[in-house]
C-alpha positions in Angstrom: 119.7 55.8 -161.4 120.7 58.8 -163.4 119.1 62.2 -163.0 119.6 65.2 -165.2 118.3 68.8 -164.7 118.5 71.6 -167.2 117.1 75.1 -167.4 116.5 75.2 -171.2 115.4 78.9 -171.3 112.6 78.1 -173.7 112.0 74.5 -174.7 110.8 75.2 -178.2 114.0 77.2 -178.9 116.3 74.5 -177.5 114.5 71.8 -179.5 115.8 73.6 -182.6 119.3 73.4 -181.2 119.5 69.6 -180.8 117.7 69.0 -177.6 116.3 65.6 -178.8 119.8 64.3 -179.6 121.1 65.6 -176.3 118.2 64.0 -174.4 118.8 60.6 -176.1 122.6 60.7 -175.6 122.3 61.5 -171.9 119.9 58.5 -171.5 118.7 59.6 -168.0 116.1 57.8 -165.9 114.8 61.2 -165.0 115.2 64.4 -167.1 114.0 67.5 -165.4 113.6 70.8 -167.2 112.9 74.4 -166.1 111.8 77.5 -167.9 109.9 75.6 -170.6 108.1 78.9 -171.5 105.1 77.2 -173.1 101.5 76.2 -172.5 99.8 72.8 -172.9 99.6 71.9 -176.6 102.3 74.2 -177.8 104.8 71.4 -178.4 104.6 67.8 -179.5 107.6 66.2 -177.7 107.8 62.7 -176.5 110.4 60.0 -176.2 110.0 56.2 -176.4 110.0 54.7 -172.9 109.4 57.9 -171.1 106.3 59.5 -169.5 106.2 63.3 -169.1 104.6 65.6 -166.5 104.2 69.3 -167.1 103.5 72.3 -164.9 102.6 75.4 -166.8 102.6 79.1 -165.8 99.3 81.0 -166.3 101.3 83.6 -168.1 102.2 82.6 -171.7 105.8 82.2 -172.6 107.0 82.3 -169.0 108.5 79.9 -166.5 107.2 76.3 -166.4 108.7 73.0 -165.3 108.5 69.4 -166.6 109.9 65.9 -165.8 110.5 63.1 -168.3 110.8 59.8 -166.6 111.3 56.1 -167.4 109.6 55.2 -164.1 105.9 55.5 -163.5 105.3 57.6 -160.3 103.0 56.6 -157.5 101.6 60.1 -157.4 102.2 63.5 -159.0 101.9 67.0 -157.5 102.1 70.4 -159.2 103.0 73.7 -157.4 102.9 74.2 -153.6 99.2 74.3 -152.9 99.4 78.0 -152.0 97.5 80.4 -154.2 100.1 83.2 -154.3 102.8 80.7 -155.4 100.8 78.5 -157.8 100.4 80.6 -161.0 103.9 80.3 -162.4 104.4 76.6 -162.9 107.5 76.4 -160.8 107.2 73.0 -159.1 106.7 69.4 -160.5 106.9 66.6 -157.9 106.8 62.9 -158.5 106.5 60.3 -155.7 108.3 57.0 -155.9 108.7 54.1 -153.4 112.0 55.3 -152.0 112.0 59.1 -152.6 110.2 62.2 -153.9 111.7 63.9 -156.9 111.0 67.7 -157.1 111.8 69.8 -160.1 111.9 73.5 -159.2 112.4 76.9 -161.0 113.0 79.3 -158.2 111.7 82.9 -158.8 114.4 85.5 -159.7 114.8 88.4 -157.3 115.1 90.7 -160.4 117.1 93.8 -160.9 117.7 95.9 -157.8 116.0 93.1 -155.8 112.6 94.3 -156.9 111.1 90.9 -156.2 113.1 90.0 -153.1 110.1 90.1 -150.7 108.2 87.7 -152.9 111.4 85.6 -153.2 111.7 85.4 -149.4 108.1 84.3 -149.1 108.6 81.7 -151.8 111.7 80.4 -150.1 110.0 79.8 -146.8 107.0 78.1 -148.5 109.2 75.9 -150.6 111.4 74.9 -147.8 108.3 74.0 -145.7 107.0 71.9 -148.7 110.3 70.0 -148.9 110.4 69.4 -145.1 106.8 68.0 -145.2 107.8 65.6 -148.0 111.0 64.7 -146.1 108.9 63.5 -143.1 107.4 60.9 -145.4 110.4 59.8 -147.4 113.7 61.2 -148.6 113.7 64.0 -151.2 115.7 64.8 -154.3 115.1 68.3 -155.5 116.7 69.7 -158.6 116.6 72.8 -160.8 117.5 76.4 -161.3 117.5 77.7 -157.7 118.6 81.2 -158.8 121.3 81.6 -156.1 125.1 81.1 -155.9 125.4 80.0 -152.4 129.1 80.7 -151.6 131.8 82.8 -153.1 133.3 79.7 -154.7 130.1 79.3 -156.7 130.6 82.3 -159.0 133.6 83.7 -160.8 133.4 87.3 -159.6 131.9 87.3 -156.1 133.1 90.6 -154.7 131.3 92.9 -157.2 128.2 90.8 -157.0 127.6 90.8 -153.3 124.1 92.1 -152.6 123.0 91.7 -156.2 120.3 89.3 -157.5 121.4 85.7 -157.1 124.1 86.6 -154.6 122.3 88.7 -152.1 122.7 88.0 -148.4 119.0 87.3 -148.3 119.0 84.6 -151.0 122.1 83.0 -149.8 120.8 82.9 -146.3 117.6 81.1 -147.4 119.8 78.5 -149.2 121.7 78.0 -145.9 118.4 77.6 -144.1 117.4 74.9 -146.5 120.6 73.0 -145.9 120.2 73.4 -142.2 116.8 71.9 -142.4 118.3 68.5 -143.3 119.4 68.8 -147.0 122.7 68.5 -148.8 124.1 70.3 -151.9 125.2 67.2 -153.7 127.9 68.7 -155.9 129.5 70.7 -153.2 129.4 67.7 -150.8 131.5 65.7 -153.2 133.7 68.6 -154.4 133.9 71.1 -151.5 136.9 73.0 -153.0 136.3 72.7 -156.7 136.5 76.1 -158.4 135.4 77.3 -161.9 132.4 74.9 -161.8 129.5 76.8 -163.2 126.1 76.1 -164.7 125.0 79.6 -166.0 126.7 82.3 -168.0 125.5 85.7 -169.1 125.1 86.1 -172.8 127.0 89.3 -172.5 130.7 89.8 -173.0 131.6 86.3 -174.1 131.1 85.1 -170.6 130.7 81.5 -171.4 133.8 81.3 -173.6 135.8 82.8 -170.7 133.9 80.7 -168.1 132.8 83.7 -166.2 129.8 81.9 -164.7 127.6 81.1 -161.7 126.6 77.8 -160.2 122.9 78.3 -159.6 121.6 74.9 -160.8 121.5 72.2 -158.1 120.7 68.7 -157.0 119.8 69.0 -153.3 119.1 65.8 -151.5 117.9 64.7 -148.0 120.9 64.2 -145.8 120.1 60.5 -145.4 120.6 59.9 -149.1 124.2 60.9 -149.0 125.4 57.3 -148.9 123.3 56.5 -152.0 125.0 59.2 -154.1 127.5 57.8 -156.6 128.1 60.9 -158.8 127.2 64.6 -159.1 128.4 66.7 -162.0 128.0 69.7 -164.3 128.0 69.4 -168.1 129.2 72.8 -169.5 130.1 71.3 -172.9 126.4 70.9 -173.7 125.1 74.0 -175.4 121.7 75.3 -176.4 120.8 77.5 -173.4 122.5 80.0 -171.1 122.4 77.2 -168.5 124.0 73.8 -168.9 122.7 70.5 -167.6 123.6 69.2 -164.2 123.5 65.6 -163.1 123.2 63.2 -160.2 123.6 59.4 -160.0 122.2 57.3 -157.2 122.3 53.7 -156.2 119.7 52.0 -154.1 
């Protein structure tokens, strides 16, 4: 089974940049997207053989997640079931016989860590959500998790220590998630791989120089490690400031 995750930074915009061709070429079983930035009825986008599930933010033009799937789920959940965390459309969860698939768009801590307290609250609630799912069956969670975990995960770690996406607080919460029984799939397969990034600033020609951050992930329950056959990043695919990331599993 092939899984793709992509923060599209506005689905309507990326559709104008070839999204439909990219989608068809990748031919994934599951195609998860974040930052759709739209409300229900604002786009007519479907693909033969796929069902789609959408979680919208209350605020127009903001956040949002969705999953296109070739496989009909047993059940569907949206958000976390916690009022303070359920207005921004950040979680879409599909249940299957052998696993849960969770698409997430983690809140940004914002400049000067203005939203760090909320981010910490979110992290604890989301980790608990995943742990509860994991008690029932293994979990595959993917998306823009808005943190570079280790220094190897961004081009210029030293000047970014303590800044949004590389603060000690955010990195610590990612460590807590892994310690709760989960695996960063890409880093598990490529523990020493450098210059592997999924997001680049629009400033200063960062993408052309590959001055990036790895903040998009597939994180899996530890007991799924033996099912993993591939994990990768697709920096050649354009259209957003993020690129797609992929995971392949066998059952």
